[in-house]
C-alpha positions in Angstrom: 152.1 129.9 76.3 155.3 131.5 77.4 156.0 133.0 74.0 157.0 136.6 73.4 156.2 139.3 70.9 157.8 138.6 67.5 158.3 140.5 64.3 155.1 142.2 63.2 153.8 142.0 66.8 156.0 145.0 67.5 154.0 147.1 65.0 150.9 146.6 67.0 152.2 147.1 70.5 152.8 150.9 70.2 149.6 151.1 68.3 147.7 149.7 71.3 149.6 152.0 73.6 148.3 154.9 71.6 144.8 153.5 71.6 144.7 153.3 75.4 146.3 156.7 75.9 143.8 159.0 74.4 143.5 157.7 70.8 140.7 155.2 70.9 139.6 156.6 67.6 142.5 154.7 65.9 140.4 151.5 66.3 137.5 153.2 64.5 139.8 154.3 61.7 140.5 150.7 60.9 137.0 150.4 59.6 137.4 153.0 56.9 141.1 153.2 56.3 144.1 150.8 55.8 144.7 148.5 58.7 146.7 150.3 61.4 147.3 153.0 58.7 150.5 151.2 57.8 152.7 152.2 54.8 153.7 149.5 52.3 150.7 147.3 52.9 147.0 147.5 52.1 144.8 145.3 54.3 141.3 145.6 55.7 141.3 143.7 59.0 139.6 145.9 61.7 138.3 143.1 63.8 141.9 141.8 64.5 142.8 145.1 66.2 139.7 144.8 68.4 140.9 141.3 69.6 144.4 142.8 70.3 142.8 145.8 72.1 140.8 143.4 74.3 144.1 141.5 75.2 145.8 144.8 76.0 142.9 145.9 78.2 143.5 142.9 80.5 147.2 142.1 79.9 148.9 145.3 78.8 152.4 144.4 77.6 152.4 140.9 79.1 152.5 138.5 76.1 151.1 135.5 78.0 147.5 136.8 77.6 147.9 137.3 73.9 149.2 133.7 73.5 146.2 132.4 75.5 143.9 134.1 73.1 145.8 132.6 70.1 145.4 129.2 71.6 141.7 129.8 72.2 141.1 130.4 68.5 143.0 127.2 67.6 140.8 125.2 70.0 137.7 126.9 68.7 138.5 126.3 65.1 139.1 122.6 65.9 135.8 122.2 67.7 133.9 124.1 65.0 135.4 121.8 62.3 134.1 118.9 64.3 130.7 120.4 64.6 130.6 121.3 60.9 131.7 117.9 59.8 129.0 116.2 61.8 126.4 118.1 59.8 128.0 118.3 56.4 126.5 115.1 55.0 123.5 112.8 55.6 125.5 110.2 57.5 123.9 106.8 58.0 124.3 106.8 61.8 125.1 109.3 64.6 128.2 107.2 65.2 129.5 107.7 61.7 128.9 111.5 62.0 130.7 111.6 65.4 133.6 109.5 64.1 134.3 111.5 61.0 133.8 114.7 62.9 136.2 113.7 65.6 138.9 112.7 63.2 138.6 115.9 61.2 138.8 118.0 64.3 141.6 116.0 65.7 143.7 116.2 62.5 143.2 119.9 62.5 144.0 120.4 66.1 147.3 118.4 65.8 148.3 119.7 62.3 152.0 120.4 62.2 151.4 123.4 59.9 149.8 125.4 62.6 152.8 126.4 64.8 153.2 129.7 62.9 149.6 130.8 63.4 149.3 129.7 67.1 152.7 130.9 68.3 153.0 134.2 66.4 150.5 136.6 68.0 149.7 138.6 64.9 149.3 135.5 62.8 146.0 135.1 64.6 144.5 136.8 61.6 144.2 133.4 60.1 142.8 131.5 63.1 140.3 134.3 63.9 139.1 134.3 60.4 138.9 130.5 60.3 137.0 130.4 63.6 134.3 132.7 62.4 134.1 131.2 58.9 133.6 127.8 60.4 131.1 129.2 62.9 129.2 130.7 59.9 129.3 127.4 58.1 128.1 125.5 61.1 125.2 127.9 61.6 124.3 127.7 57.9 124.2 123.9 58.2 122.0 124.2 61.3 119.6 126.5 59.5 119.6 124.1 56.5 118.7 121.3 58.9 115.9 123.4 60.3 117.5 123.8 63.7 116.2 127.1 64.9 116.6 128.4 61.3 115.9 132.1 61.8 118.4 132.5 64.7 120.9 130.2 63.1 120.9 132.0 59.7 121.2 135.4 61.5 124.2 134.2 63.5 125.7 132.7 60.3 125.5 136.2 58.6 127.1 137.9 61.7 130.0 135.4 61.9 130.6 135.8 58.1 130.9 139.5 58.5 133.3 139.2 61.4 135.4 136.7 59.3 135.5 139.1 56.4 136.7 141.9 58.8 139.4 139.5 60.1 141.1 138.5 56.8 140.3 138.5 53.1 140.4 134.6 53.0 136.8 134.7 54.2 135.6 135.6 50.7 135.8 131.8 50.1 132.7 131.0 52.1 130.0 131.8 49.5 131.7 129.7 46.7 132.2 126.9 49.3 128.4 127.0 50.2 127.6 126.9 46.4 129.8 123.8 46.1 128.1 122.2 49.0 124.6 122.8 47.6 125.6 121.5 44.2 127.0 118.3 45.7 124.0 117.8 47.9 121.6 118.4 45.0 119.8 115.5 43.4 119.1 117.3 40.1 120.8 116.0 37.0 121.2 119.3 35.2 124.4 121.2 36.1 122.7 124.5 35.4 119.8 123.7 37.7 122.3 122.8 40.4 124.1 126.1 40.1 120.9 128.1 39.9 119.5 126.4 43.1 122.8 126.8 44.9 123.0 130.5 44.2 119.4 130.9 45.3 120.2 129.2 48.6 123.3 131.4 49.2 122.4 134.7 47.7 122.5 136.6 51.0 126.1 135.6 51.5 127.0 136.9 48.0 125.2 140.2 48.9 127.2 140.5 52.1 130.4 139.8 50.1 129.5 142.5 47.5 128.9 145.1 50.3 132.2 144.1 52.0 134.1 144.5 48.7 132.6 147.9 48.2 133.5 149.1 51.8 137.0 147.5 51.5 137.7 149.2 48.2 136.6 152.5 49.5 138.8 152.1 52.6 141.9 151.0 50.7 141.4 152.9 47.4 142.1 149.6 45.6 140.2 146.4 45.0 143.2 144.1 45.5 145.4 145.3 48.3 148.2 143.3 49.8 151.9 144.0 49.9 153.3 146.9 47.8 156.6 147.6 46.2 159.3 145.1 45.5 158.0 142.8 48.3 154.7 142.4 46.5 156.5 141.9 43.2 158.7 139.2 44.7 155.6 137.3 45.9 154.1 137.2 42.4 156.4 134.6 40.9 155.1 131.6 39.0 152.3 129.8 40.9 153.4 126.5 39.5 157.0 127.1 40.6 155.9 128.0 44.1 153.6 125.1 44.5 155.6 122.3 42.9 159.1 123.2 41.8 160.0 124.7 45.2 158.5 121.7 47.0 155.7 123.6 48.8 153.0 121.0 47.9 155.1 118.1 49.3 155.8 120.0 52.5 152.0 120.1 53.1 152.0 116.3 53.2 155.3 116.0 55.2 155.3 119.2 57.2 158.6 119.1 59.1 160.8 122.2 59.7 164.0 121.2 57.9 166.3 123.4 60.0 165.5 121.8 63.3 168.4 119.8 64.7 168.3 116.1 65.5 167.0 113.0 63.8 164.0 112.2 65.9 161.6 114.5 63.9 162.9 113.0 60.7 162.1 109.5 61.9 158.6 110.8 62.7 158.3 111.9 59.0 159.5 108.5 57.9 156.8 107.0 60.0 154.2 109.4 58.6 155.1 108.2 55.1 154.4 104.6 56.1 151.0 105.7 57.6 150.1 107.5 54.4 150.9 104.3 52.5 148.7 102.3 54.8 145.9 104.9 54.5 146.2 104.6 50.7 145.8 100.8 50.9 142.9 101.2 53.2 141.3 103.7 51.0 141.4 101.3 48.0 139.9 98.6 50.2 137.2 101.0 51.3 136.3 101.9 47.8 136.0 98.3 46.8 133.9 97.6 49.8 131.6 100.5 49.2 131.3 99.7 45.6 130.2 96.2 46.4 127.6 97.6 48.9 126.4 100.1 46.2 127.1 103.2 48.5 130.2 104.5 46.8 128.4 107.4 45.2 127.7 109.2 48.5 131.3 108.6 49.6 132.7 110.1 46.4 130.5 113.2 46.8 132.0 113.7 50.3 135.5 113.4 48.9 134.7 115.8 46.1 133.4 118.4 48.5 136.5 118.2 50.7 138.9 118.4 47.7 136.8 121.3 46.1 136.7 123.2 49.4 140.5 123.0 49.7 140.9 124.4 46.2 138.5 127.2 46.9 140.2 128.0 50.3 143.6 128.3 48.6 142.6 130.4 45.6 143.0 133.8 47.4 146.6 132.8 48.3 147.8 132.3 44.7 149.9 135.5 44.8 151.6 134.9 48.2 151.6 131.1 48.7 155.1 129.7 49.3 155.8 127.1 52.0 159.6 127.2 52.7 161.7 124.4 54.1 161.3 125.9 57.5 157.5 126.0 57.0 157.6 129.8 56.9 154.4 130.9 55.2 152.3 128.0 56.7 149.8 130.6 57.9 148.5 130.9 54.3 147.3 127.3 54.4 145.7 127.5 57.9 142.1 127.7 56.4 143.1 125.1 53.8 144.0 122.6 56.5 140.3 122.4 57.5 139.2 120.7 54.3 142.5 118.8 54.2 141.7 117.4 57.7 138.2 116.6 56.5 139.6 114.8 53.5 142.1 112.9 55.6 139.3 111.9 58.0 137.2 110.6 55.1 140.1 108.5 53.9 140.9 106.8 57.2 137.6 106.6 59.0 136.2 103.2 59.7 133.7 101.9 57.2 130.0 102.3 57.9 127.9 99.8 55.9 125.5 97.0 56.4 128.0 94.2 56.1 129.1 92.9 59.5 131.6 90.3 58.4 135.2 89.7 59.6 136.7 91.6 56.7 134.8 94.8 57.7 136.0 94.3 61.3 139.6 94.0 60.2 139.3 97.0 57.9 137.8 99.1 60.6 140.4 98.1 63.2 143.2 98.8 60.8 141.6 102.2 59.9 141.2 103.2 63.5 144.7 102.2 64.4 146.1 104.1 61.4 144.1 107.2 62.1 145.2 107.3 65.8 148.9 106.7 64.8 148.7 109.6 62.3 147.2 111.9 64.9 149.9 110.9 67.4 152.6 111.5 64.8 151.1 114.8 63.9 151.3 115.8 67.5 154.9 114.9 67.8 155.9 116.7 64.7 153.9 119.8 65.8 155.8 119.8 69.0 159.1 119.8 67.1 158.0 122.5 64.7 156.7 124.7 67.6 160.1 124.4 69.3 161.5 126.9 66.7 158.9 129.5 67.8 159.7 128.8 71.5 163.4 129.3 70.8 162.7 132.5 68.8 160.8 134.0 71.8 163.7 133.1 74.1 166.1 134.7 71.7 164.2 138.0 71.5 164.0 138.2 75.3 167.7 137.4 75.6 168.6 140.1 73.1 166.5 142.8 74.9 168.2 141.7 78.2 171.6 141.9 76.6 171.0 145.5 75.4 169.8 146.6 78.8 172.8 145.0 80.4 175.1 146.6 77.9 174.0 150.1 78.8 173.8 149.3 82.5 177.2 147.7 82.9 179.3 147.9 79.8 178.6 151.1 77.9 181.5 153.5 77.3 180.8 157.2 77.8 177.7 158.2 75.8 178.6 156.3 72.6 175.9 154.6 70.7 175.9 150.9 70.3 176.2 149.7 66.7 174.8 146.1 66.4 175.8 144.6 63.0 173.2 141.8 63.2 170.0 141.5 65.2 168.3 138.1 65.7 165.9 138.0 62.7 164.9 134.4 62.6 165.4 131.0 64.2 164.8 128.1 61.9 162.2 130.1 60.0 160.5 131.5 63.1 160.3 135.3 63.0 162.1 137.3 65.7 163.0 141.0 65.0 162.6 142.2 61.4 164.2 145.6 61.3 165.1 148.8 63.1 161.4 149.8 63.4 160.4 146.7 65.2 163.6 146.8 67.3 162.8 150.3 68.5 159.5 149.0 70.0 161.4 146.2 71.8 163.9 148.7 73.3 161.3 151.2 74.6 158.8 151.0 77.4 156.6 149.2 78.1 158.7 146.3 76.8 162.0 147.6 78.1 162.8 149.1 81.4 164.2 152.3 79.8 164.3 153.9 76.4 167.3 152.5 74.5 165.9 152.8 71.0 167.9 155.9 70.0 171.1 154.5 71.4 171.2 151.3 69.2 172.2 151.6 65.6 171.3 148.8 63.2 171.8 147.7 59.6 168.6 145.7 59.0 166.3 146.0 56.0 163.7 148.7 56.3 160.9 146.1 56.1 161.9 142.7 54.7 165.1 141.6 52.9 168.2 139.6 53.0 169.4 139.5 56.6 173.0 139.1 55.7 173.4 142.2 53.5 175.0 145.3 55.1 175.5 148.8 53.8 179.3 148.9 54.1 179.5 152.6 53.1 177.2 153.6 56.0 179.2 151.4 58.4 182.5 153.0 57.4 181.0 156.4 58.0 180.3 155.3 61.6 183.7 153.6 62.0 185.4 156.9 61.1 183.8 158.4 64.3 185.2 156.2 67.1 184.3 158.8 69.8 180.6 158.4 69.0 180.1 154.7 68.3 181.0 151.3 69.7 180.4 148.1 67.8 179.1 144.6 68.6 177.5 141.6 67.0 174.9 139.3 68.4 176.0 135.7 69.2 172.7 133.7 68.8 174.3 130.5 70.2 175.7 132.1 73.4 172.8 134.6 73.5 175.1 137.6 74.1 176.5 140.7 72.5 180.1 140.4 71.5 182.2 143.6 71.3 184.0 144.3 68.0 187.0 146.4 67.0 186.4 147.4 63.4 189.0 149.1 61.3 188.4 150.5 57.8 191.1 151.5 55.3 192.3 150.8 51.8 193.7 147.3 51.2 195.4 145.8 48.1 196.9 142.4 49.0 198.0 139.6 46.6 198.2 136.0 47.7 199.9 133.0 45.8 197.8 130.5 44.0 197.5 126.7 44.1 201.2 125.8 43.3 202.6 127.8 46.3 199.8 127.3 48.8 198.4 124.5 50.9 196.3 122.7 48.2 194.9 119.2 48.3 192.2 117.0 46.7 189.4 115.0 48.1 187.0 113.1 45.7 186.0 115.2 42.7 187.0 118.5 44.4 190.2 120.3 45.2 190.8 122.5 48.2 193.1 125.5 48.7 193.8 127.1 52.1 195.6 130.5 52.0 198.5 131.4 54.2 197.8 133.6 57.2 196.6 137.1 56.1 195.1 138.7 59.3 193.6 141.7 57.6 190.6 143.9 58.9 187.4 142.6 57.3 185.8 146.0 57.0 188.7 147.2 54.7 188.1 144.6 52.0 185.4 144.9 49.4 186.4 142.2 47.0 188.3 139.0 46.8 189.3 138.3 43.2 190.7 134.9 42.0 192.3 134.1 38.7 191.7 130.5 37.8 193.0 128.0 35.3 191.0 125.0 34.1 192.6 121.9 32.8 189.2 121.0 31.2 186.2 122.8 29.8 184.2 124.1 32.7 180.6 123.2 33.3 178.3 126.3 33.6 177.0 124.6 36.7 180.4 124.5 38.3 180.7 126.5 41.6 183.6 127.9 43.5 183.0 128.4 47.2 185.1 130.6 49.5 185.2 130.2 53.3 187.1 132.2 55.9 188.1 131.8 59.5 189.4 134.0 62.4 192.1 133.5 65.0 189.5 133.0 67.7 187.5 130.6 65.5 189.8 128.7 63.1 187.1 126.4 61.8 185.8 127.0 58.2 182.1 126.6 58.6 179.0 127.1 56.4 178.0 130.3 58.2 181.1 132.0 56.7 180.9 130.8 53.2 180.1 132.4 49.8 179.6 130.7 46.4 180.1 131.9 42.9 179.3 130.2 39.5 182.3 129.7 37.3 180.5 130.8 34.1 183.4 129.9 31.8 185.5 132.7 33.1 189.1 132.8 34.4 188.2 135.7 36.7 185.9 135.2 39.7 185.0 138.0 42.0 183.5 137.7 45.5 181.9 140.9 46.8 182.5 140.3 50.5 182.0 143.7 52.2 178.2 143.6 51.6 177.9 140.5 53.9 177.5 140.9 57.7 179.2 137.5 58.3 182.3 138.8 56.6 182.4 142.2 58.3 181.5 140.9 61.7 184.4 138.4 61.5 186.5 141.5 62.5 189.8 140.1 61.2 190.2 137.6 58.4 192.8 134.9 59.3 192.7 132.6 56.3 190.7 131.9 53.2 189.7 128.5 51.9 188.5 127.7 48.4 186.7 124.6 47.2 187.2 124.1 43.4 185.7 121.9 40.7 187.9 119.1 39.6 190.7 120.2 37.3 190.6 123.9 38.4 193.6 125.7 39.9 194.0 129.2 41.3 196.7 131.3 39.7 196.4 134.3 42.0 194.2 135.7 44.8 193.7 139.5 45.4 192.0 141.2 48.3 191.3 144.8 47.7 189.1 147.8 48.5 186.6 149.0 45.9 187.3 152.7 45.7 187.9 152.4 41.9 184.8 150.3 41.4 182.1 151.7 43.8 181.2 155.4 43.7 180.2 157.2 46.9 177.0 159.0 48.0 176.4 160.4 51.4 174.0 162.8 53.2 175.3 166.4 53.6 174.8 166.5 57.3 175.9 170.2 57.4 172.6 171.1 55.7 170.1 172.7 58.1 167.0 170.8 59.1 163.6 172.2 58.2 160.5 171.5 60.3 162.2 168.7 62.1 163.1 167.0 58.8 166.8 166.3 58.1 168.8 164.4 55.5 170.9 162.8 58.3 170.3 159.1 58.8 168.6 157.9 61.9 169.8 154.8 63.9 168.0 152.6 61.4 169.7 154.2 58.4 166.7 156.1 57.2 166.9 159.7 55.9 163.8 161.9 56.1 164.8 165.1 54.2 161.3 166.5 53.8 160.2 168.2 50.5 163.6 167.9 49.0 165.5 164.8 48.1 168.9 165.8 49.5 171.3 167.5 49.6 173.6 164.6 48.9 177.3 164.7 48.1 178.7 162.2 45.6 181.9 161.2 43.8 182.2 159.0 40.7 185.6 160.4 39.6 187.6 157.5 40.9 186.0 155.0 38.6 188.2 154.7 35.4 186.4 155.5 32.2 183.6 157.5 33.8 181.9 160.1 31.6 179.2 161.3 34.0 177.1 160.3 36.9 173.5 159.0 37.1 171.2 159.2 40.1 168.7 156.3 40.5 165.7 156.4 42.9 163.7 153.3 43.4 159.9 152.9 43.2 157.9 153.5 46.4 158.5 150.7 49.0 161.0 149.0 46.7 164.6 148.2 47.2 167.1 147.6 44.4 168.7 144.7 46.2 165.3 142.9 46.4 165.4 142.4 42.6 169.0 141.2 42.3 169.9 139.9 45.8 173.0 142.2 46.0 174.1 145.8 46.3 176.7 145.1 43.6 174.5 145.2 40.5 176.1 145.0 37.1 173.8 147.3 35.3 171.5 150.2 35.8 168.1 149.2 37.3 165.2 148.8 35.0 162.9 149.1 38.1 164.1 152.7 39.0 161.4 155.3 39.3 163.7 158.2 38.7 166.9 158.1 36.6 168.7 161.5 36.3 172.0 162.3 34.7 174.5 164.6 36.4 177.2 166.1 34.2 179.8 166.7 37.0 181.7 163.7 38.4 181.8 165.1 41.9 179.6 167.5 43.7 176.2 167.9 45.5 172.6 167.6 44.3 169.1 167.7 45.6 165.8 167.0 43.8 162.2 168.0 44.6 160.3 165.3 46.4 157.4 166.0 44.0 159.1 163.8 41.5 158.1 160.8 43.6 154.7 159.2 43.0 153.4 158.6 46.5 154.5 158.6 50.2 156.6 155.7 51.3 160.1 154.4 51.5 162.6 154.8 48.7 166.3 154.1 47.9 168.7 156.5 46.2 172.1 155.6 44.7 174.7 157.1 42.4 176.2 155.3 39.4 179.2 156.0 37.2 178.4 155.5 33.5 180.4 155.8 30.2 179.5 157.9 27.1 177.0 155.3 26.0 175.2 155.3 29.4 176.5 151.9 30.5 177.3 151.3 34.1 181.0 151.2 35.0 181.9 149.2 38.1 179.0 149.0 40.5 176.4 151.4 41.8 177.0 153.1 45.2 175.6 151.6 48.3 172.1 153.0 48.6 170.6 155.5 51.1 167.2 154.8 52.4 164.6 157.6 52.3 161.1 158.1 53.7 158.6 160.7 52.6 155.2 161.6 53.9 152.1 162.6 51.9 152.9 166.3 52.6 156.5 165.8 51.2 155.4 164.5 47.8 152.3 166.6 47.4 152.4 168.0 43.8 
């Protein structure tokens, strides 16, 4: 309840401020345009903004009220699942209906996969949609049972419409109702069952068709979702995401793997035992019901629960991926309703005519197992939710640290450059990027406006949190009178000042024979002598290796580093590279925040496969491998648009892409330069995981050759296909058009619809 705003919540806070300061029409726009008119996404969820506006009306920028609302929808969904389950089937007795309903609702209420939806304000899109979908289902069942049918059917339609306007997952209700009608039907013909089911549910299909028409008109597309390289990254193999990555098994054993301590892991071990007991009890139940001749009805109930789960998960096929930290668990929120029903059916006490001792024992064992599972779910949920509680504390602490910096520690009028902002804690979202940070650092969330005083190096939307654009950082380091540097210490919850130095480095270190080298098990270790060099001056660490045996392609060399103030080699300061049957291994270090924020590198440590030795270690700058591109900040601005980068590293040049200065002449073997511009809302590093690509990008939207090796260029923005964010970089190529060295560090661009108009 004491959580804070996190991640995408910061997109909606300024939106709500605008709504309540003369722009109430923005809420209406959500009904016929993209949700909050955001770039890079295409969603139709107007009702969610109404729920947020209601919260803002009463609570303004106090997050407590928003979290109370989130909790309300979790409770409402749990109760509605109980009410639906009581009416889903023709149970023998009221006690049987109440028991299965209670267990289904209780499993849902305590589900360890719900922390993300309940504790992250904007993730309410799933709980709101689920609440109204279950309400629609409950009203449908009431109408089916002739309980005030006219009013119940009308309320069911209304709730279905609200669910559709909350999240696209609600499209699963009509096929779920068809499945229900088919399973309840006594007709032997499959075609007859389908025909009757569609006749019973045709109004829902009509509502769905109207919704799809309105949504398509509003978004300009029938699909929607995430655009650019983010959307492409979510479209990997469904089988891989469900099974090879372990997502399916995390549904059954839903523990956040990054949480410290062994208590939660013991709970998971207990849960495995309870699952095994449930399996034994299920087999016993099936035998019992078979003997009683009532197994057919029970199998229909199981079939509906399993089928409902499949239907509920179908819309997530492009985005489903449950990580080890349970990030992405919001996508299964609706799916946990049929899973809870299925689990309730498997462990509920047996209801049959036999009153013998075996039945009493089976029912007692079932009841105890069910209650133990619910209790274990509650304990695991508490552990999982602790990550979100800690994330909220971290965001509050970061905001307070920035306010304190400018109140008590700021020097002159220099801007604060923060190399790393708190992005996540054990999978719980915190602050995504410069755009969300700017909301945190402005009123009403901060006491004063600090947004334009804090420079960051985060991805524009989503991306690898550890990557940093070293070229942009060095441009700031070269202006010490304008910038002061710091890093965020998430453990101590404070900003740590940094003294960063950038220059050219070329330093050679001795190999294994002349260095502290030792063996342990199947690996050997090498620790370098003291080097004490500025981290921001080193781009690459190259090692020459010698293998006494044929290397395995799976062999990996890891490199760690320490500092004078922190001499421990730990995993937070470690990089790994595959050997790949080469005697040359190169670590690109300057693109990593953990390296640069170390300030001064004291020693290096290498862990080597058995039989491998290091001949030589070289630390050097990359001026002969990485070309340069930079905004020409002397160019005049036009209509408020300028090529100069803002505090988040975004250039908004207007109708021209540029002017940019570049230099590829220092790369040996260069014939000419090539400019690459990414597709809209796409980033080159999303595809490769690095700024140090080994070849030109096949995903580039624009590839343009420049004959001169140094100079300046600009391009018309009309060459771009739509408004959005882009990246631009320069590459050195040979006569055959092959990349030499690496591309430059990219520059982020943003263009409006007016900029790219043909």
